MARTOR-528962 format. One record per residue: residue in one letter; residue number from 1; x, y, z of N, C-alpha, C, O in turn. Coordinates in steps of 0.2 Angstrom, whole numbers, plus 5000, padded with zeros to 4 digits. Example, Ala and Ser with C-alpha at 12.3 -4.5 7.8 and 13.67 -1.06 7.14 Angstrom:
BEGIN
> rest	nr	nX	nY	nZ	caX	caY	caZ	cX	cY	cZ	oX	oY	oZ
> a	1	5066	4972	5039	5062	4978	5039	5066	4984	5039	5071	4983	5042
> s	2	5064	4989	5035	5068	4995	5036	5064	5000	5039	5067	5006	5040
END
This chain:
BEGIN
> rest	nr	nX	nY	nZ	caX	caY	caZ	cX	cY	cZ	oX	oY	oZ
> m	1	5005	4994	5000	5000	5001	5001	5004	5005	5000	5009	5004	5003
> l	2	5002	5013	4996	5006	5017	4996	5005	5021	5001	5000	5024	5002
> g	3	5011	5023	5005	5010	5029	5012	5011	5035	5010	5010	5037	5004
> e	4	5015	5039	5015	5017	5045	5014	5021	5049	5007	5025	5045	5005
> w	5	5021	5053	5004	5025	5057	4999	5031	5056	5003	5031	5058	5009
> i	6	5036	5054	5000	5044	5057	5001	5047	5061	4997	5049	5066	5000
> a	7	5048	5061	4990	5050	5066	4986	5047	5067	4980	5042	5063	4978
> e	8	5049	5072	4977	5046	5075	4971	5052	5079	4966	5056	5082	4969
> g	9	5053	5078	4959	5058	5083	4958	5057	5084	4951	5051	5082	4948
> r	10	5061	5088	4946	5060	5088	4940	5068	5090	4937	5072	5092	4942
> g	11	5071	5089	4932	5075	5089	4928	5078	5088	4923	5074	5089	4918
> k	12	5085	5085	4920	5084	5086	4913	5089	5080	4912	5093	5079	4917
> r	13	5088	5077	4908	5094	5070	4906	5099	5075	4902	5099	5079	4897
> i	14	5104	5072	4905	5111	5076	4902	5116	5072	4897	5120	5075	4893
> v	15	5117	5065	4898	5121	5061	4894	5116	5054	4893	5112	5052	4897
> r	16	5116	5051	4885	5113	5046	4883	5120	5042	4881	5125	5045	4878
> r	17	5120	5035	4881	5125	5031	4879	5123	5023	4877	5119	5020	4881
> t	18	5125	5022	4873	5123	5015	4870	5128	5009	4873	5134	5008	4871
> l	19	5124	5003	4877	5129	5001	4880	5130	4993	4874	5135	4990	4873
> s	20	5123	4992	4871	5123	4987	4867	5119	4989	4862	5114	4993	4863
> s	21	5118	4987	4856	5114	4986	4852	5108	4978	4851	5103	4978	4848
> n	22	5112	4973	4854	5107	4967	4854	5109	4963	4862	5114	4960	4863
> p	23	5103	4963	4866	5098	4968	4864	5100	4976	4866	5105	4978	4870
> l	24	5096	4980	4864	5096	4988	4866	5098	4987	4874	5095	4984	4878
> k	25	5103	4991	4875	5104	4993	4881	5105	4999	4882	5110	4999	4878
> v	26	5105	5005	4885	5105	5012	4886	5108	5013	4892	5106	5010	4897
> e	27	5113	5018	4894	5115	5021	4899	5113	5029	4900	5114	5032	4895
> v	28	5110	5033	4906	5107	5037	4903	5108	5041	4912	5107	5039	4917
> s	29	5110	5048	4911	5113	5052	4917	5110	5058	4916	5109	5061	4911
> f	30	5106	5059	4924	5103	5065	4924	5105	5070	4929	5109	5068	4933
> e	31	5101	5077	4930	5101	5080	4936	5095	5081	4937	5091	5081	4933
> d	32	5093	5083	4943	5088	5086	4944	5087	5089	4952	5092	5087	4956
> g	33	5081	5094	4953	5082	5095	4959	5073	5097	4963	5069	5100	4960
> g	34	5073	5095	4968	5065	5095	4971	5066	5096	4977	5071	5099	4980
> k	35	5060	5091	4980	5062	5091	4989	5059	5085	4991	5054	5082	4988
> i	36	5062	5082	4996	5064	5075	4999	5062	5076	5007	5065	5080	5010
> l	37	5058	5073	5009	5055	5074	5016	5054	5080	5017	5055	5082	5023
> g	38	5052	5087	5013	5050	5093	5015	5057	5098	5013	5057	5104	5014
> v	39	5062	5093	5011	5070	5097	5012	5071	5098	5006	5071	5093	5002
> d	40	5073	5105	5002	5077	5105	4996	5082	5101	4994	5087	5102	4998
> y	41	5081	5098	4988	5089	5096	4985	5091	5096	4978	5087	5097	4974
> s	42	5096	5095	4978	5097	5094	4971	5102	5087	4970	5107	5085	4973
> g	43	5099	5084	4964	5102	5077	4964	5104	5077	4958	5103	5082	4954
> f	44	5107	5070	4956	5109	5067	4952	5109	5059	4951	5110	5056	4956
> g	45	5109	5056	4946	5108	5048	4945	5110	5047	4938	5110	5051	4934
> t	46	5114	5040	4937	5113	5036	4932	5109	5030	4932	5108	5026	4937
> y	47	5107	5028	4926	5102	5021	4926	5105	5017	4919	5108	5020	4914
> w	48	5103	5011	4919	5104	5008	4912	5098	5005	4911	5095	5004	4916
> s	49	5096	5003	4906	5089	5001	4904	5088	4998	4897	5088	5001	4892
> e	50	5087	4992	4899	5086	4987	4893	5079	4985	4888	5074	4984	4891
> v	51	5079	4984	4883	5072	4983	4879	5073	4974	4881	5078	4971	4883
> r	52	5065	4972	4881	5066	4966	4884	5061	4965	4876	5059	4970	4873
> p	53	5060	4958	4874	5059	4954	4870	5052	4956	4866	5050	4956	4860
> d	54	5049	4958	4873	5041	4961	4872	5040	4966	4871	5034	4968	4870
> g	55	5046	4972	4870	5048	4979	4869	5045	4982	4875	5045	4988	4876
> t	56	5043	4979	4880	5045	4984	4888	5052	4985	4890	5056	4983	4886
> l	57	5054	4989	4895	5061	4991	4898	5061	4988	4903	5055	4988	4906
> y	58	5067	4987	4905	5068	4985	4912	5076	4989	4915	5082	4988	4912
> g	59	5075	4993	4920	5082	4993	4921	5084	4997	4929	5080	4996	4933
> e	60	5089	4999	4930	5092	4998	4936	5098	5004	4938	5103	5005	4934
> g	61	5097	5008	4943	5101	5015	4943	5102	5017	4950	5098	5015	4955
> d	62	5107	5020	4949	5110	5023	4955	5111	5031	4957	5113	5035	4952
> g	63	5109	5034	4962	5110	5042	4961	5111	5044	4969	5112	5039	4973
> a	64	5110	5050	4970	5109	5053	4975	5106	5061	4977	5106	5065	4973
> y	65	5103	5062	4983	5101	5068	4985	5105	5074	4989	5106	5071	4995
> l	66	5107	5080	4988	5111	5083	4991	5107	5089	4994	5105	5093	4991
> t	67	5107	5089	5000	5103	5093	5002	5106	5100	5004	5111	5099	5006
> a	68	5105	5107	5003	5107	5113	5005	5111	5113	5013	5116	5118	5014
> d	69	5110	5110	5018	5114	5109	5022	5119	5104	5022	5122	5103	5027
> g	70	5122	5101	5016	5127	5096	5016	5125	5090	5016	5130	5085	5016
> e	71	5118	5088	5018	5117	5080	5020	5115	5078	5014	5113	5082	5009
> m	72	5117	5070	5013	5116	5067	5006	5111	5059	5009	5111	5056	5014
> v	73	5107	5059	5003	5103	5052	5003	5105	5050	4997	5105	5053	4992
> a	74	5109	5041	4998	5110	5039	4991	5105	5034	4990	5102	5031	4994
> w	75	5104	5033	4983	5098	5028	4982	5102	5022	4977	5107	5023	4973
> h	76	5098	5017	4978	5097	5013	4973	5090	5010	4969	5085	5008	4973
> g	77	5089	5010	4963	5081	5008	4961	5082	5003	4955	5086	5002	4951
> s	78	5076	4999	4955	5076	4996	4947	5066	4998	4946	5062	5000	4949
> g	79	5066	4996	4940	5061	4996	4938	5058	4995	4931	5062	4994	4926
> l	80	5051	4996	4929	5049	4993	4922	5048	4999	4918	5045	5003	4921
> g	81	5049	5000	4911	5046	5004	4910	5044	5004	4901	5046	5000	4897
> q	82	5040	5009	4899	5039	5008	4890	5042	5016	4887	5042	5021	4890
> l	83	5044	5014	4880	5045	5019	4876	5036	5021	4875	5031	5018	4875
> k	84	5038	5030	4873	5031	5033	4873	5033	5036	4866	5039	5034	4863
> a	85	5029	5040	4863	5029	5044	4858	5037	5048	4856	5039	5050	4862
> g	86	5040	5048	4852	5044	5055	4850	5051	5053	4855	5055	5057	4856
> g	87	5051	5047	4857	5057	5044	4862	5055	5045	4869	5060	5044	4873
> a	88	5050	5048	4872	5048	5049	4878	5049	5042	4882	5047	5037	4879
> v	89	5051	5041	4888	5051	5037	4892	5046	5035	4898	5044	5041	4899
> s	90	5043	5031	4901	5040	5032	4908	5042	5023	4910	5040	5018	4907
> y	91	5046	5025	4916	5046	5020	4921	5042	5019	4928	5038	5024	4930
> r	92	5042	5014	4932	5037	5013	4936	5041	5009	4941	5042	5004	4938
> g	93	5044	5009	4947	5047	5003	4950	5050	5005	4958	5046	5009	4960
> m	94	5054	5004	4961	5056	5004	4968	5063	5007	4970	5067	5004	4967
> l	95	5065	5012	4976	5070	5015	4976	5072	5012	4984	5068	5012	4988
> y	96	5079	5011	4986	5080	5009	4993	5085	5015	4994	5089	5016	4990
> f	97	5085	5019	5000	5091	5024	5003	5094	5022	5007	5092	5018	5011
> r	98	5100	5026	5007	5104	5024	5013	5105	5033	5014	5104	5036	5009
> t	99	5106	5035	5021	5110	5042	5023	5112	5040	5030	5110	5035	5034
> a	100	5116	5044	5030	5118	5046	5041	5116	5052	5041	5118	5055	5046
> s	101	5111	5054	5037	5106	5062	5040	5102	5060	5045	5098	5055	5044
> q	102	5102	5062	5052	5098	5063	5057	5091	5063	5055	5086	5061	5057
> k	103	5093	5069	5051	5085	5074	5049	5081	5068	5044	5074	5068	5045
> l	104	5084	5064	5039	5082	5060	5034	5081	5053	5035	5078	5049	5031
> a	105	5084	5051	5043	5086	5044	5044	5080	5040	5043	5082	5035	5042
> r	106	5075	5041	5043	5068	5036	5042	5068	5033	5035	5065	5028	5033
> l	107	5072	5036	5031	5072	5033	5023	5076	5028	5024	5077	5024	5019
> n	108	5081	5026	5029	5085	5020	5030	5080	5013	5030	5082	5008	5028
> t	109	5072	5014	5032	5069	5008	5033	5063	5009	5028	5057	5006	5030
> v	110	5064	5013	5023	5057	5012	5018	5059	5011	5012	5064	5014	5010
> g	111	5055	5007	5009	5056	5007	5001	5052	5012	4998	5047	5014	5001
> g	112	5055	5015	4992	5051	5020	4989	5048	5020	4981	5052	5019	4976
> v	113	5041	5020	4981	5037	5017	4975	5040	5024	4971	5041	5029	4974
> f	114	5041	5024	4965	5042	5028	4960	5038	5029	4953	5037	5024	4949
> e	115	5035	5036	4951	5035	5036	4945	5042	5041	4944	5044	5046	4947
> y	116	5044	5038	4937	5049	5043	4934	5048	5044	4927	5047	5038	4924
> d	117	5047	5050	4924	5043	5051	4917	5050	5054	4913	5052	5059	4916
> v	118	5052	5053	4906	5055	5058	4903	5053	5061	4897	5051	5057	4893
> a	119	5052	5066	4897	5049	5069	4890	5053	5068	4883	5059	5066	4884
> a	120	5051	5069	4877	5056	5070	4871	5060	5073	4872	5066	5070	4870
> d	121	5059	5079	4875	5064	5084	4876	5068	5082	4880	5073	5085	4879
> g	122	5068	5078	4884	5075	5076	4889	5072	5079	4896	5076	5078	4900
> t	123	5066	5082	4897	5064	5084	4902	5062	5077	4908	5059	5072	4906
> t	124	5064	5078	4914	5061	5074	4919	5057	5074	4924	5057	5080	4925
> q	125	5053	5071	4926	5049	5072	4934	5049	5066	4936	5049	5062	4931
> a	126	5049	5065	4942	5051	5059	4946	5046	5062	4954	5047	5067	4957
> k	127	5042	5055	4956	5037	5058	4963	5039	5050	4965	5041	5045	4961
> t	128	5039	5049	4973	5040	5043	4975	5037	5044	4983	5037	5049	4986
> w	129	5034	5038	4985	5031	5037	4989	5034	5031	4996	5039	5027	4995
> e	130	5031	5031	5000	5033	5028	5005	5029	5020	5003	5023	5019	5002
> w	131	5033	5015	5004	5028	5010	5002	5027	5005	5008	5032	5002	5011
> k	132	5021	5005	5011	5019	5001	5017	5018	4997	5016	5016	4992	5020
END
């Protein structure tokens, strides 16, 4: 069951790189900014995704959120996605967090259910909720 909102951010894809053509596997890096547990952050991440035989995507990634007061939350995630018109992509999946921050420590004990969308122009939008 979905619980409380954890994070929301907007950003931009900054690099795309082909890792394999058969099957197609692509690596993507992005930067974003937003709020995590109500705290402003700037973030970055890199993920890879591979086209599966049915045309859907599977991917995994890692990244971090950096708060204005110097705290960090690292994340690892995986998800399923699909290609959209014009090269847009939409993913749904799970994030797992690690932090030494006392203020954000509860993230060490929750999984985050995410929606991550990349528009055809490379802009990104992400939303994450606690999974109870």
